[in-house]
N, C-alpha and C positions, 0 to 999 in steps of 0.2 A: 441421503441425497447430498451430492456435492454442493458446496457453497463457494462464492467468490467474493473477494474484496477487490473493488476497482477504485483506483485513486488517480486523480488528476493533480499533479504537483507543479507549482510555479516556484522555482528556486530564486531567491534573492540574495542569499549568502551561501556560496558554495562550500566554504570551510565548515560552517555549522551543519550544513546538509550532509557533508561527508561523515561527520561524527554520528548523525542520526542514522545514516545508512549502515554504519558498522553495527550499531545496537539493534536496528530493526532487522538486519540479517540474522543476528543471534536469535531474536525472538521468532523469526520465521523458522529457523532450524529447530528450535525447541518445540515448536507447535506443529511441525510436519507440513508447513506450507509448501506448495509447489509453485514456483515462480514461473508464470506463463509469459508475462511481459514485464520488462523493467527498462524503460527508456525507449529505445528503438524508434525507427521511422514510422510515421503513420500518415494517413490520408483521410481527410474529412470527406465523406461521401454525400451526406445530406445535413441540412440544418446549420444553424449559426454557431454550433459548438466549436471552439478553437482551443483544444487542450494544449498544455505546455509539455508535460511529460507524463506518460501513462504507465501505470503499474497494475498488473492483474495477478492476484494470488488465488490458488485453488486450495480448498480445505475439504476434508472428507464430509464435514457437516457444518451447519450454521453455528452450532454450539462450539465446535472447534475453532471457527473463525472468531467468535466472540471471546473465547478463552485466550487466543492470541492477542486480540486487541486490548483486553483488560489485564493482561499479564504484567507482572512486575518489570520484566525486561522491556516490553514495549512501552509501558508507562514511562520508563526512564528514557527510552528513545524519543518519545514525544516531547519530554522536557528539554532534551538537547536540541530539538527542532525549533523551539520557540525563537522567533525572529529570523528564521532561515528561509521562510517562504510561506506560501499559502497551500494548504492541503484540503482537497475536496475528496471525500471518501464515502463509498456506499458498500453495503453488504447485500448480496443478492443470492437467492437460492437457485440452483441449477434445475434442470428438467429431470423428473423421476424416470 
């Protein structure tokens, strides 16, 4: 069953975030992530949620998404992101 990582990112240091994006892209490629949304315009339809920048990644399974998140490459990406903004991220399973 497909699984998705959904992130809402607020960037406070564009330079640091650019380094993070380089390494997170490597991790996505290594783990077969399909990038469905990365930035792009959005419109809030209901509720008080006001995201800054949305990212949606699709993985074949929740285990594959966890492997991406816990990988050495993505761990390095996360270390580069420190002080670059605020990341809110969830893993959600798709419909069977």
